[in-house]
C-alpha positions as CSV (number, residue, x, y, z in Angstrom):
1,M,142.5,-32.5,-20.9
2,Q,144.2,-30.7,-23.7
3,Q,143.3,-31.4,-27.3
4,V,143.9,-30.0,-30.8
5,K,141.4,-29.0,-33.5
6,V,142.7,-28.3,-37.0
7,F,141.0,-26.1,-39.6
8,K,142.0,-26.0,-43.2
9,S,140.9,-23.7,-45.9
10,V,142.2,-21.4,-48.7
11,D,142.9,-17.7,-48.5
12,T,140.0,-16.8,-50.8
13,E,137.6,-18.2,-48.1
14,I,139.0,-16.5,-44.9
15,P,135.6,-15.0,-43.8
16,E,133.9,-18.4,-43.9
17,M,136.8,-20.0,-42.1
18,E,136.6,-17.4,-39.4
19,R,132.8,-18.1,-39.0
20,Q,133.5,-21.8,-38.8
21,I,136.1,-21.4,-36.1
22,N,134.0,-19.0,-34.1
23,R,131.0,-21.2,-34.4
24,W,133.0,-24.2,-33.2
25,M,134.4,-22.2,-30.2
26,R,130.9,-21.1,-29.1
27,K,129.3,-24.6,-29.5
28,S,132.1,-26.7,-28.0
29,G,132.5,-24.7,-24.8
30,A,136.2,-25.4,-25.0
31,R,138.7,-23.1,-23.3
32,V,141.0,-22.0,-26.0
33,L,144.7,-22.0,-24.9
34,S,146.3,-20.9,-28.2
35,I,145.6,-20.4,-31.9
36,T,148.4,-20.8,-34.5
37,G,148.1,-20.4,-38.2
38,N,150.1,-20.9,-41.4
39,L,149.6,-19.6,-44.9
40,S,151.4,-21.7,-47.6
41,P,152.3,-20.2,-51.0
42,S,150.1,-21.0,-53.9
43,P,151.4,-23.9,-56.2
44,Q,152.0,-21.4,-59.0
45,A,154.1,-19.0,-56.8
46,G,157.5,-20.2,-58.2
47,S,156.4,-21.4,-61.6
48,G,156.7,-18.0,-63.4
49,T,153.0,-17.7,-64.2
50,M,151.2,-14.5,-63.5
51,N,148.0,-16.0,-62.1
52,S,147.0,-13.7,-59.3
53,F,143.9,-15.8,-58.5
54,A,145.6,-18.9,-57.3
55,A,144.5,-19.7,-53.8
56,S,146.9,-20.4,-51.0
57,D,146.2,-23.0,-48.3
58,I,145.6,-21.8,-44.7
59,L,146.0,-24.1,-41.7
60,V,144.8,-23.0,-38.3
61,I,145.5,-25.1,-35.2
62,V,143.6,-24.5,-32.0
63,L,144.9,-25.9,-28.7
64,F,142.1,-26.1,-26.3
65,E,141.1,-27.7,-23.0
66,I,138.0,-29.6,-22.1
67,D,136.8,-31.3,-18.9
68,L,136.8,-35.1,-19.0
69,P,133.3,-36.6,-18.8
70,P,132.6,-38.2,-15.4
71,S,133.4,-42.0,-15.5
């Protein structure tokens, strides 16, 4: 059965997000079919401010397959 797992973080925490995703893949035993990601601009990107420390949201979607439990 195919299912979806969504991970959300900010670009300043990418290493922790990678650890979280890798840990989930190891523990779940899921067969990963695809991983898709998106980085959204920070809220201040178009406001004219020069704040280079504003974090951008990151969304990672994992499509995976698991076996149904016996019924």
